[in-house]
MARTIVEX-115392 format. One record per residue (C-alpha): x, y, z. Coordinates in steps of 0.25 Angstrom, whole numbers, plus 2048, in hexadecimal, padded with zeros to 3 digits. Layout:
BEGIN
  xx  yy  zz
   X   Y   Z
...
# end
This chain:
BEGIN
  xx  yy  zz
 FE3 E52 159
 FEB E45 156
 FE1 E40 14B
 FDD E35 154
 FCE E36 156
 FCC E28 15A
 FD5 E2B 166
 FCE E38 168
 FC1 E30 169
 FC7 E27 173
 FCC E32 17C
 FBE E39 17C
 FB7 E2C 17F
 FC0 E2A 18B
 FBF E39 18F
 FB0 E38 190
 FB2 E2E 19B
 FBC E36 1A3
 FB9 E45 1A1
 FB1 E4D 1AB
 FA3 E50 1A8
 FA5 E5F 1A6
 FB0 E5B 19B
 FA8 E51 194
 FA3 E5B 18A
 FB1 E5E 185
 FB3 E4F 182
 FA6 E4D 17C
 FA7 E59 172
 FB5 E54 16E
 FAF E47 167
 FAB E50 15C
 FBA E54 159
 FBE E46 159
 FB2 E40 151
 FAE E4B 148
 FBA E55 147
 FC5 E4B 146
 FCA E41 13C
 FC1 E34 13B
 FC3 E2A 146
 FC5 E1F 13B
 FCA E1F 12D
 FBF E23 122
 FBF E1B 115
 FB4 E20 10D
 FA8 E2A 10D
 F9E E1F 112
 FA7 E1C 11E
 FA9 E2B 120
 F9A E2D 122
 F99 E21 12B
 FA4 E26 133
 F9E E34 135
 F91 E2E 139
 F98 E26 143
 FA0 E32 149
 F93 E3A 14A
 F8D E2F 152
 F99 E2E 15B
 F99 E3D 15E
 F8A E3D 161
 F8C E31 16A
 F97 E38 172
 F8F E45 173
 F83 E3D 178
 F8B E37 182
 F8E E45 188
 F7F E49 187
 F7B E3C 18D
 F83 E3F 19A
 F7F E4D 19B
 F8D E53 198
 F8E E62 19C
 F8A E6B 190
 F85 E5F 189
 F7C E68 180
 F89 E6B 178
 F8A E5D 174
 F7B E5D 170
 F7D E69 167
 F8A E62 161
 F81 E56 15E
 F77 E5F 157
 F81 E65 14E
 F86 E57 14B
 F79 E53 147
 F77 E5F 13E
 F84 E5C 137
 F7F E4E 135
 F72 E53 12E
 F79 E53 120
 F7A E44 121
 F6B E40 11E
 F6A E4C 115
 F76 E48 10C
 F71 E39 10C
 F64 E3E 106
 F6B E47 0FC
 F73 E3B 0F7
 F67 E32 0F6
 F5E E3C 0EE
 F68 E46 0E8
 F62 E52 0E1
 F54 E4D 0E4
 F56 E4F 0F3
 F4D E5B 0F7
 F50 E65 102
 F45 E60 10C
 F4A E51 10C
 F59 E57 10E
 F54 E5E 11B
 F4C E51 11F
 F58 E48 11E
 F60 E51 127
 F55 E53 131
 F58 E47 13A
 F66 E4D 13D
 F61 E5B 140
 F56 E56 149
 F60 E4E 151
 F68 E5B 152
 F5C E62 157
 F5A E57 162
 F68 E59 167
 F66 E68 167
 F59 E66 170
 F62 E5E 179
 F6D E69 179
 F62 E73 17D
 F5D E6A 188
 F6C E68 18E
 F70 E77 18C
 F75 E7C 199
 F79 E8A 196
 F88 E89 195
 F8D E97 190
 F97 E8F 187
 F8C E89 17F
 F81 E93 17C
 F73 E8E 17A
 F73 E94 16C
 F7D E8A 168
 F71 E80 168
 F67 E89 162
 F70 E8C 156
 F72 E7E 153
 F63 E7B 154
 F60 E87 14B
 F6A E82 140
 F63 E75 140
 F55 E7B 140
 F59 E84 134
 F5E E77 12D
 F50 E71 12F
 F4A E7E 12A
 F43 E80 137
 F46 E8F 135
 F3B E94 140
 F41 E8B 14B
 F4F E8F 147
 F4C E9E 147
 F47 E9D 155
 F54 E97 159
 F5D EA1 151
 F55 EAD 156
 F58 EA9 164
 F67 EA9 163
 F6F EB5 168
 F71 EC0 15E
 F80 EBD 15E
 F7D EAF 159
 F72 EB4 14F
 F7C EBD 149
 F85 EB1 145
 F84 EB0 136
 F7F EA1 135
 F75 EA4 140
 F70 EB1 13A
 F6E EAA 12C
 F66 E9F 132
 F5E EAA 13A
 F5B EB2 12E
 F57 EA6 126
 F4D EA1 130
 F47 EAF 131
 F45 EB0 122
 F3F EA3 121
 F36 EA3 12D
 F33 EB2 12B
 F34 EB4 13A
 F3A EC0 141
 F43 EC0 14D
 F40 EC8 159
 F4D ED1 15B
 F49 EDC 165
 F4E ED5 172
 F59 ECD 16B
 F5F ED8 164
 F60 EE0 171
 F66 ED5 178
 F70 ED2 16D
 F74 EE0 16C
 F77 EDF 17B
 F7F ED3 179
 F87 ED9 16E
 F8B EE5 177
 F8E EDC 182
 F98 ED4 17A
 F9E EE1 174
 FA1 EE6 182
 FA6 EDA 189
 FB4 ED9 18E
 FB5 EE8 18D
 FB1 EE9 17F
 FBB EDE 17A
 FB1 EDA 16E
 FAE EE8 16A
 FBD EEB 16A
 FC0 EDF 161
 FB5 EE4 157
 FBA EF2 157
 FC9 EED 155
 FC5 EE5 149
 FBB EEF 143
 FC1 EFD 141
 FB3 F03 13E
 FAE EFE 14C
 FBB F03 152
 FB9 F11 14C
 FAA F12 151
 FAE F0E 15F
 FB9 F19 160
 FAF F23 15B
 FA5 F1E 166
 FB0 F1F 171
 FB4 F2D 16D
 FA6 F31 16E
 FA4 F2C 17B
# end
């Protein structure tokens, strides 16, 4: 907050030594705020130094997250998922280097190949996240599967991605980006998704969410949609 990330790093490094085990996750996840989401730790003179600095910051963040994973910090799978996302973000590095070298002659296949190292590393961290997953309700298992599905789609492994996407709860499958990936994977593979049981369960989930807290969600929907409110009034009058 005071634009002094160097001091922030010192405080976090000191905090790791003193904070109780059940609070370490909060400390470790704060490293990203200092290293990635804040101003640089040191002055940047040119683009080359900027690139080197970003690589250094990435390595520092991975090192701190691995520290938590190494000691078995509570809910460590969250750190593993974050590392997978970081590696996916870094996947552009190798691809852009190839593009700069070959320019317009670069073909699409080699572009994917140059990014594959980072994506494979991301998948390895997701494997670790799945191993460490303990069922915390604050971190649903589909967080892991959504990240994995996006990476598989980037690798054009549409069949594997489809299996993951079709396993997600209906509420997540309705999210626009997930729905787009799901539709693309279906069209490319030609496979169909079994919907009989899932549709029934998703309908039950929808009804349950509408009627929770004495119908609070249903009330909000009706308040914001006059047509829904009119239908509900007609139903109540008929009852």
